[in-house]
All heavy atoms as a GROMACS GRO file, in nm:
protein
  419
    1MET      N    1  -1.616   0.394   0.534
    1MET     CA    2  -1.473   0.409   0.531
    1MET      C    3  -1.435   0.514   0.635
    1MET      O    4  -1.485   0.626   0.633
    1MET     CB    5  -1.428   0.451   0.391
    1MET     CG    6  -1.282   0.476   0.382
    1MET     SD    7  -1.208   0.513   0.220
    1MET     CE    8  -1.335   0.524   0.105
    2GLY      N    9  -1.344   0.477   0.724
    2GLY     CA   10  -1.303   0.566   0.829
    2GLY      C   11  -1.189   0.658   0.786
    2GLY      O   12  -1.135   0.647   0.676
    3THR      N   13  -1.154   0.748   0.875
    3THR     CA   14  -1.046   0.842   0.847
    3THR      C   15  -0.913   0.771   0.830
    3THR      O   16  -0.834   0.807   0.744
    3THR     CB   17  -1.036   0.946   0.961
    3THR    OG1   18  -1.164   1.006   0.977
    3THR    CG2   19  -0.933   1.051   0.929
    4ALA      N   20  -0.890   0.668   0.913
    4ALA     CA   21  -0.763   0.594   0.903
    4ALA      C   22  -0.750   0.527   0.767
    4ALA      O   23  -0.642   0.529   0.707
    4ALA     CB   24  -0.755   0.491   1.014
    5THR      N   25  -0.858   0.470   0.716
    5THR     CA   26  -0.854   0.406   0.585
    5THR      C   27  -0.829   0.509   0.475
    5THR      O   28  -0.753   0.483   0.382
    5THR     CB   29  -0.985   0.330   0.557
    5THR    OG1   30  -1.009   0.239   0.664
    5THR    CG2   31  -0.978   0.255   0.427
    6LEU      N   32  -0.889   0.625   0.488
    6LEU     CA   33  -0.868   0.731   0.389
    6LEU      C   34  -0.722   0.775   0.388
    6LEU      O   35  -0.663   0.792   0.281
    6LEU     CB   36  -0.959   0.850   0.419
    6LEU     CG   37  -0.950   0.966   0.321
    6LEU    CD1   38  -0.993   0.922   0.183
    6LEU    CD2   39  -1.035   1.080   0.370
    7VAL      N   40  -0.663   0.790   0.503
    7VAL     CA   41  -0.522   0.830   0.512
    7VAL      C   42  -0.433   0.720   0.452
    7VAL      O   43  -0.338   0.749   0.379
    7VAL     CB   44  -0.482   0.859   0.659
    7VAL    CG1   45  -0.332   0.875   0.672
    7VAL    CG2   46  -0.554   0.981   0.709
    8GLU      N   47  -0.464   0.593   0.481
    8GLU     CA   48  -0.386   0.483   0.425
    8GLU      C   49  -0.395   0.481   0.273
    8GLU      O   50  -0.296   0.457   0.205
    8GLU     CB   51  -0.434   0.349   0.481
    8GLU     CG   52  -0.398   0.327   0.625
    8GLU     CD   53  -0.464   0.204   0.684
    8GLU    OE1   54  -0.560   0.151   0.624
    8GLU    OE2   55  -0.418   0.160   0.790
    9ILE      N   56  -0.513   0.506   0.218
    9ILE     CA   57  -0.529   0.506   0.072
    9ILE      C   58  -0.455   0.624   0.010
    9ILE      O   59  -0.391   0.609  -0.095
    9ILE     CB   60  -0.678   0.506   0.034
    9ILE    CG1   61  -0.739   0.370   0.069
    9ILE    CG2   62  -0.697   0.536  -0.114
    9ILE    CD1   63  -0.886   0.360   0.048
   10LEU      N   64  -0.458   0.740   0.073
   10LEU     CA   65  -0.382   0.854   0.022
   10LEU      C   66  -0.233   0.826   0.025
   10LEU      O   67  -0.160   0.857  -0.070
   10LEU     CB   68  -0.413   0.981   0.101
   10LEU     CG   69  -0.550   1.042   0.075
   10LEU    CD1   70  -0.575   1.159   0.170
   10LEU    CD2   71  -0.563   1.085  -0.069
   11LEU      N   72  -0.186   0.764   0.132
   11LEU     CA   73  -0.045   0.725   0.138
   11LEU      C   74  -0.013   0.620   0.033
   11LEU      O   75   0.096   0.620  -0.025
   11LEU     CB   76  -0.008   0.673   0.277
   11LEU     CG   77   0.017   0.778   0.383
   11LEU    CD1   78   0.033   0.713   0.520
   11LEU    CD2   79   0.139   0.860   0.348
   12ALA      N   80  -0.108   0.529   0.008
   12ALA     CA   81  -0.088   0.424  -0.092
   12ALA      C   82  -0.073   0.484  -0.231
   12ALA      O   83  -0.006   0.427  -0.316
   12ALA     CB   84  -0.202   0.324  -0.089
   13ILE      N   85  -0.135   0.597  -0.256
   13ILE     CA   86  -0.123   0.661  -0.387
   13ILE      C   87   0.013   0.729  -0.402
   13ILE      O   88   0.078   0.718  -0.506
   13ILE     CB   89  -0.237   0.762  -0.409
   13ILE    CG1   90  -0.369   0.685  -0.420
   13ILE    CG2   91  -0.213   0.847  -0.533
   13ILE    CD1   92  -0.492   0.772  -0.419
   14PHE      N   93   0.061   0.795  -0.298
   14PHE     CA   94   0.186   0.869  -0.307
   14PHE      C   95   0.308   0.786  -0.270
   14PHE      O   96   0.412   0.798  -0.334
   14PHE     CB   97   0.179   0.995  -0.219
   14PHE     CG   98   0.076   1.093  -0.267
   14PHE    CD1   99  -0.040   1.113  -0.195
   14PHE    CD2  100   0.093   1.160  -0.386
   14PHE    CE1  101  -0.136   1.202  -0.240
   14PHE    CE2  102  -0.003   1.250  -0.433
   14PHE     CZ  103  -0.119   1.270  -0.359
   15LEU      N  104   0.298   0.703  -0.166
   15LEU     CA  105   0.407   0.615  -0.122
   15LEU      C  106   0.347   0.478  -0.088
   15LEU      O  107   0.319   0.449   0.029
   15LEU     CB  108   0.476   0.673   0.002
   15LEU     CG  109   0.544   0.807  -0.015
   15LEU    CD1  110   0.581   0.865   0.120
   15LEU    CD2  111   0.667   0.791  -0.101
   16PRO      N  112   0.327   0.395  -0.189
   16PRO     CA  113   0.254   0.270  -0.168
   16PRO      C  114   0.304   0.182  -0.054
   16PRO      O  115   0.223   0.135   0.027
   16PRO     CB  116   0.267   0.199  -0.303
   16PRO     CG  117   0.290   0.306  -0.401
   16PRO     CD  118   0.365   0.413  -0.328
   17PRO      N  119   0.435   0.160  -0.038
   17PRO     CA  120   0.478   0.072   0.072
   17PRO      C  121   0.445   0.127   0.212
   17PRO      O  122   0.418   0.052   0.303
   17PRO     CB  123   0.629   0.059   0.053
   17PRO     CG  124   0.651   0.088  -0.091
   17PRO     CD  125   0.548   0.190  -0.126
   18VAL      N  126   0.443   0.259   0.224
   18VAL     CA  127   0.414   0.319   0.355
   18VAL      C  128   0.269   0.293   0.395
   18VAL      O  129   0.240   0.259   0.510
   18VAL     CB  130   0.445   0.470   0.355
   18VAL    CG1  131   0.404   0.533   0.487
   18VAL    CG2  132   0.592   0.493   0.328
   19GLY      N  133   0.178   0.308   0.301
   19GLY     CA  134   0.037   0.282   0.330
   19GLY      C  135   0.013   0.138   0.373
   19GLY      O  136  -0.062   0.111   0.466
   20VAL      N  137   0.078   0.045   0.306
   20VAL     CA  138   0.064  -0.098   0.341
   20VAL      C  139   0.132  -0.126   0.474
   20VAL      O  140   0.082  -0.202   0.556
   20VAL     CB  141   0.120  -0.187   0.228
   20VAL    CG1  142   0.118  -0.333   0.268
   20VAL    CG2  143   0.040  -0.166   0.101
   21PHE      N  144   0.248  -0.064   0.498
   21PHE     CA  145   0.321  -0.086   0.623
   21PHE      C  146   0.240  -0.042   0.744
   21PHE      O  147   0.242  -0.109   0.848
   21PHE     CB  148   0.454  -0.009   0.621
   21PHE     CG  149   0.533  -0.023   0.746
   21PHE    CD1  150   0.606  -0.138   0.771
   21PHE    CD2  151   0.534   0.077   0.840
   21PHE    CE1  152   0.679  -0.152   0.888
   21PHE    CE2  153   0.607   0.065   0.957
   21PHE     CZ  154   0.680  -0.051   0.981
   22LEU      N  155   0.165   0.067   0.732
   22LEU     CA  156   0.086   0.114   0.845
   22LEU      C  157  -0.021   0.013   0.887
   22LEU      O  158  -0.055   0.006   1.004
   22LEU     CB  159   0.020   0.248   0.811
   22LEU     CG  160   0.112   0.367   0.803
   22LEU    CD1  161   0.035   0.491   0.761
   22LEU    CD2  162   0.183   0.391   0.935
   23ARG      N  163  -0.074  -0.062   0.793
   23ARG     CA  164  -0.177  -0.160   0.826
   23ARG      C  165  -0.119  -0.297   0.862
   23ARG      O  166  -0.163  -0.360   0.956
   23ARG     CB  167  -0.275  -0.174   0.711
   23ARG     CG  168  -0.363  -0.294   0.723
   23ARG     CD  169  -0.512  -0.285   0.732
   23ARG     NE  170  -0.579  -0.164   0.710
   23ARG     CZ  171  -0.679  -0.149   0.623
   23ARG    NH1  172  -0.713  -0.249   0.546
   23ARG    NH2  173  -0.742  -0.036   0.615
   24PHE      N  174  -0.019  -0.344   0.787
   24PHE     CA  175   0.028  -0.482   0.802
   24PHE      C  176   0.165  -0.497   0.864
   24PHE      O  177   0.208  -0.609   0.891
   24PHE     CB  178   0.028  -0.552   0.664
   24PHE     CG  179  -0.107  -0.562   0.602
   24PHE    CD1  180  -0.143  -0.478   0.499
   24PHE    CD2  181  -0.198  -0.656   0.647
   24PHE    CE1  182  -0.269  -0.485   0.441
   24PHE    CE2  183  -0.324  -0.664   0.590
   24PHE     CZ  184  -0.359  -0.580   0.487
   25GLY      N  185   0.238  -0.388   0.885
   25GLY     CA  186   0.373  -0.399   0.936
   25GLY      C  187   0.465  -0.460   0.831
   25GLY      O  188   0.446  -0.440   0.713
   26CYS      N  189   0.564  -0.536   0.876
   26CYS     CA  190   0.662  -0.596   0.783
   26CYS      C  191   0.618  -0.734   0.738
   26CYS      O  192   0.702  -0.825   0.723
   26CYS     CB  193   0.799  -0.603   0.848
   26CYS     SG  194   0.883  -0.445   0.853
   27GLY      N  195   0.491  -0.752   0.714
   27GLY     CA  196   0.439  -0.880   0.667
   27GLY      C  197   0.463  -0.898   0.519
   27GLY      O  198   0.522  -0.812   0.452
   28PRO      N  199   0.417  -1.010   0.465
   28PRO     CA  200   0.439  -1.037   0.322
   28PRO      C  201   0.373  -0.934   0.230
   28PRO      O  202   0.424  -0.907   0.122
   28PRO     CB  203   0.378  -1.176   0.301
   28PRO     CG  204   0.299  -1.207   0.422
   28PRO     CD  205   0.348  -1.119   0.532
   29GLU      N  206   0.263  -0.874   0.274
   29GLU     CA  207   0.197  -0.772   0.192
   29GLU      C  208   0.290  -0.654   0.167
   29GLU      O  209   0.295  -0.599   0.057
   29GLU     CB  210   0.068  -0.724   0.258
   29GLU     CG  211  -0.041  -0.827   0.266
   29GLU     CD  212  -0.031  -0.913   0.391
   29GLU    OE1  213   0.063  -0.893   0.471
   29GLU    OE2  214  -0.116  -1.001   0.408
   30PHE      N  215   0.362  -0.614   0.271
   30PHE     CA  216   0.456  -0.502   0.259
   30PHE      C  217   0.567  -0.535   0.160
   30PHE      O  218   0.599  -0.453   0.074
   30PHE     CB  219   0.516  -0.466   0.396
   30PHE     CG  220   0.630  -0.371   0.387
   30PHE    CD1  221   0.609  -0.237   0.360
   30PHE    CD2  222   0.761  -0.414   0.404
   30PHE    CE1  223   0.715  -0.148   0.350
   30PHE    CE2  224   0.867  -0.327   0.394
   30PHE     CZ  225   0.844  -0.194   0.368
   31TRP      N  226   0.626  -0.653   0.172
   31TRP     CA  227   0.738  -0.689   0.085
   31TRP      C  228   0.694  -0.705  -0.060
   31TRP      O  229   0.767  -0.666  -0.152
   31TRP     CB  230   0.807  -0.815   0.136
   31TRP     CG  231   0.872  -0.788   0.268
   31TRP    CD1  232   0.833  -0.836   0.390
   31TRP    CD2  233   0.985  -0.704   0.293
   31TRP    NE1  234   0.915  -0.785   0.488
   31TRP    CE2  235   1.009  -0.706   0.432
   31TRP    CE3  236   1.068  -0.627   0.211
   31TRP    CZ2  237   1.113  -0.632   0.489
   31TRP    CZ3  238   1.171  -0.555   0.269
   31TRP    CH2  239   1.192  -0.558   0.408
   32ILE      N  240   0.575  -0.760  -0.082
   32ILE     CA  241   0.523  -0.772  -0.218
   32ILE      C  242   0.502  -0.633  -0.277
   32ILE      O  243   0.540  -0.605  -0.391
   32ILE     CB  244   0.392  -0.852  -0.220
   32ILE    CG1  245   0.420  -0.998  -0.186
   32ILE    CG2  246   0.322  -0.840  -0.356
   32ILE    CD1  247   0.294  -1.080  -0.161
   33ASP      N  248   0.444  -0.543  -0.197
   33ASP     CA  249   0.420  -0.407  -0.246
   33ASP      C  250   0.551  -0.333  -0.271
   33ASP      O  251   0.562  -0.261  -0.370
   33ASP     CB  252   0.334  -0.330  -0.147
   33ASP     CG  253   0.289  -0.198  -0.204
   33ASP    OD1  254   0.234  -0.198  -0.316
   33ASP    OD2  255   0.310  -0.095  -0.138
   34LEU      N  256   0.648  -0.351  -0.186
   34LEU     CA  257   0.778  -0.286  -0.206
   34LEU      C  258   0.842  -0.335  -0.336
   34LEU      O  259   0.893  -0.254  -0.415
   34LEU     CB  260   0.870  -0.314  -0.087
   34LEU     CG  261   1.007  -0.247  -0.092
   34LEU    CD1  262   0.992  -0.095  -0.089
   34LEU    CD2  263   1.092  -0.294   0.023
   35LEU      N  264   0.838  -0.464  -0.361
   35LEU     CA  265   0.894  -0.520  -0.484
   35LEU      C  266   0.820  -0.466  -0.606
   35LEU      O  267   0.882  -0.425  -0.705
   35LEU     CB  268   0.888  -0.672  -0.480
   35LEU     CG  269   0.942  -0.743  -0.604
   35LEU    CD1  270   1.091  -0.716  -0.619
   35LEU    CD2  271   0.915  -0.891  -0.594
   36LEU      N  272   0.687  -0.464  -0.600
   36LEU     CA  273   0.609  -0.411  -0.713
   36LEU      C  274   0.636  -0.263  -0.736
   36LEU      O  275   0.641  -0.216  -0.850
   36LEU     CB  276   0.460  -0.434  -0.690
   36LEU     CG  277   0.412  -0.578  -0.705
   36LEU    CD1  278   0.268  -0.590  -0.659
   36LEU    CD2  279   0.428  -0.625  -0.847
   37THR      N  280   0.657  -0.188  -0.630
   37THR     CA  281   0.685  -0.045  -0.643
   37THR      C  282   0.823  -0.023  -0.704
   37THR      O  283   0.841   0.067  -0.786
   37THR     CB  284   0.676   0.026  -0.506
   37THR    OG1  285   0.545   0.002  -0.452
   37THR    CG2  286   0.699   0.175  -0.519
   38ILE      N  287   0.919  -0.107  -0.668
   38ILE     CA  288   1.052  -0.096  -0.727
   38ILE      C  289   1.048  -0.131  -0.875
   38ILE      O  290   1.111  -0.065  -0.958
   38ILE     CB  291   1.152  -0.185  -0.652
   38ILE    CG1  292   1.178  -0.128  -0.512
   38ILE    CG2  293   1.284  -0.199  -0.728
   38ILE    CD1  294   1.256  -0.219  -0.420
   39LEU      N  295   0.971  -0.233  -0.910
   39LEU     CA  296   0.962  -0.275  -1.050
   39LEU      C  297   0.881  -0.178  -1.135
   39LEU      O  298   0.903  -0.169  -1.255
   39LEU     CB  299   0.901  -0.416  -1.058
   39LEU     CG  300   0.987  -0.528  -0.998
   39LEU    CD1  301   0.912  -0.659  -1.001
   39LEU    CD2  302   1.120  -0.539  -1.071
   40GLY      N  303   0.787  -0.112  -1.074
   40GLY     CA  304   0.705  -0.014  -1.146
   40GLY      C  305   0.612   0.053  -1.048
   40GLY      O  306   0.547  -0.011  -0.967
   41TYR      N  307   0.606   0.183  -1.053
   41TYR     CA  308   0.530   0.259  -0.954
   41TYR      C  309   0.381   0.227  -0.958
   41TYR      O  310   0.318   0.210  -0.855
   41TYR     CB  311   0.554   0.408  -0.979
   41TYR     CG  312   0.498   0.498  -0.872
   41TYR    CD1  313   0.551   0.498  -0.744
   41TYR    CD2  314   0.391   0.582  -0.900
   41TYR    CE1  315   0.500   0.581  -0.647
   41TYR    CE2  316   0.340   0.666  -0.803
   41TYR     CZ  317   0.394   0.664  -0.677
   41TYR     OH  318   0.343   0.745  -0.581
   42ILE      N  319   0.323   0.215  -1.077
   42ILE     CA  320   0.179   0.191  -1.092
   42ILE      C  321   0.138   0.055  -1.035
   42ILE      O  322   0.038   0.048  -0.962
   42ILE     CB  323   0.136   0.206  -1.241
   42ILE    CG1  324   0.167   0.346  -1.291
   42ILE    CG2  325  -0.011   0.172  -1.260
   42ILE    CD1  326   0.094   0.458  -1.219
   43PRO      N  327   0.211  -0.054  -1.063
   43PRO     CA  328   0.172  -0.182  -1.001
   43PRO      C  329   0.175  -0.176  -0.847
   43PRO      O  330   0.092  -0.238  -0.781
   43PRO     CB  331   0.275  -0.282  -1.053
   43PRO     CG  332   0.323  -0.223  -1.180
   43PRO     CD  333   0.318  -0.074  -1.160
   44GLY      N  334   0.268  -0.100  -0.792
   44GLY     CA  335   0.273  -0.084  -0.647
   44GLY      C  336   0.150  -0.013  -0.593
   44GLY      O  337   0.095  -0.050  -0.490
   45ILE      N  338   0.104   0.089  -0.664
   45ILE     CA  339  -0.016   0.162  -0.624
   45ILE      C  340  -0.138   0.073  -0.632
   45ILE      O  341  -0.219   0.068  -0.540
   45ILE     CB  342  -0.036   0.288  -0.711
   45ILE    CG1  343   0.073   0.390  -0.684
   45ILE    CG2  344  -0.173   0.350  -0.685
   45ILE    CD1  345   0.069   0.507  -0.780
   46VAL      N  346  -0.152   0.002  -0.744
   46VAL     CA  347  -0.268  -0.085  -0.763
   46VAL      C  348  -0.274  -0.192  -0.655
   46VAL      O  349  -0.379  -0.215  -0.594
   46VAL     CB  350  -0.266  -0.149  -0.904
   46VAL    CG1  351  -0.373  -0.255  -0.918
   46VAL    CG2  352  -0.281  -0.042  -1.010
   47TYR      N  353  -0.162  -0.257  -0.627
   47TYR     CA  354  -0.158  -0.361  -0.524
   47TYR      C  355  -0.189  -0.303  -0.387
   47TYR      O  356  -0.264  -0.361  -0.309
   47TYR     CB  357  -0.023  -0.432  -0.524
   47TYR     CG  358  -0.016  -0.540  -0.419
   47TYR    CD1  359  -0.078  -0.662  -0.438
   47TYR    CD2  360   0.054  -0.519  -0.300
   47TYR    CE1  361  -0.072  -0.761  -0.342
   47TYR    CE2  362   0.061  -0.617  -0.204
   47TYR     CZ  363  -0.003  -0.738  -0.225
   47TYR     OH  364   0.002  -0.836  -0.130
   48ALA      N  365  -0.133  -0.187  -0.355
   48ALA     CA  366  -0.154  -0.126  -0.224
   48ALA      C  367  -0.302  -0.093  -0.204
   48ALA      O  368  -0.360  -0.122  -0.098
   48ALA     CB  369  -0.069  -0.001  -0.210
   49ILE      N  370  -0.365  -0.034  -0.304
   49ILE     CA  371  -0.506   0.000  -0.290
   49ILE      C  372  -0.590  -0.126  -0.280
   49ILE      O  373  -0.684  -0.134  -0.201
   49ILE     CB  374  -0.552   0.090  -0.406
   49ILE    CG1  375  -0.485   0.227  -0.391
   49ILE    CG2  376  -0.703   0.105  -0.409
   49ILE    CD1  377  -0.509   0.321  -0.505
   50TYR      N  378  -0.556  -0.229  -0.358
   50TYR     CA  379  -0.628  -0.356  -0.352
   50TYR      C  380  -0.618  -0.417  -0.211
   50TYR      O  381  -0.719  -0.456  -0.153
   50TYR     CB  382  -0.572  -0.453  -0.456
   50TYR     CG  383  -0.625  -0.592  -0.442
   50TYR    CD1  384  -0.755  -0.623  -0.480
   50TYR    CD2  385  -0.547  -0.694  -0.390
   50TYR    CE1  386  -0.806  -0.750  -0.465
   50TYR    CE2  387  -0.595  -0.821  -0.375
   50TYR     CZ  388  -0.725  -0.850  -0.414
   50TYR     OH  389  -0.774  -0.976  -0.398
   51VAL      N  390  -0.498  -0.423  -0.157
   51VAL     CA  391  -0.478  -0.484  -0.025
   51VAL      C  392  -0.548  -0.403   0.084
   51VAL      O  393  -0.604  -0.460   0.177
   51VAL     CB  394  -0.328  -0.498   0.004
   51VAL    CG1  395  -0.302  -0.534   0.149
   51VAL    CG2  396  -0.266  -0.602  -0.086
   52LEU      N  397  -0.547  -0.273   0.073
   52LEU     CA  398  -0.606  -0.189   0.178
   52LEU      C  399  -0.757  -0.186   0.173
   52LEU      O  400  -0.822  -0.155   0.273
   52LEU     CB  401  -0.550  -0.047   0.168
   52LEU     CG  402  -0.403  -0.032   0.203
   52LEU    CD1  403  -0.357   0.110   0.173
   52LEU    CD2  404  -0.376  -0.069   0.348
   53THR      N  405  -0.816  -0.217   0.060
   53THR     CA  406  -0.962  -0.210   0.050
   53THR      C  407  -1.032  -0.344   0.063
   53THR      O  408  -1.155  -0.346   0.071
   53THR     CB  409  -1.004  -0.144  -0.082
   53THR    OG1  410  -0.950  -0.218  -0.191
   53THR    CG2  411  -0.960   0.000  -0.087
   54ILE      N  412  -0.958  -0.454   0.065
   54ILE     CA  413  -1.025  -0.584   0.083
   54ILE      C  414  -1.046  -0.615   0.228
   54ILE      O  415  -0.993  -0.558   0.316
   54ILE     CB  416  -0.950  -0.701   0.016
   54ILE    CG1  417  -0.810  -0.715   0.072
   54ILE    CG2  418  -0.949  -0.682  -0.134
   54ILE    CD1  419  -0.743  -0.842   0.031
   0.00000   0.00000   0.00000
């Protein structure tokens, strides 16, 4: 795991959409994560970490 991935995961914990945005831009992953974060903070974190680690 590189430094960039570590920074993305830390951002995914504190601001989930930002961590996903840095890797995927405004793709569907970002919008799904934004919606999950709005509906509940924990689902947004789980999805962001899942997407960033696969």
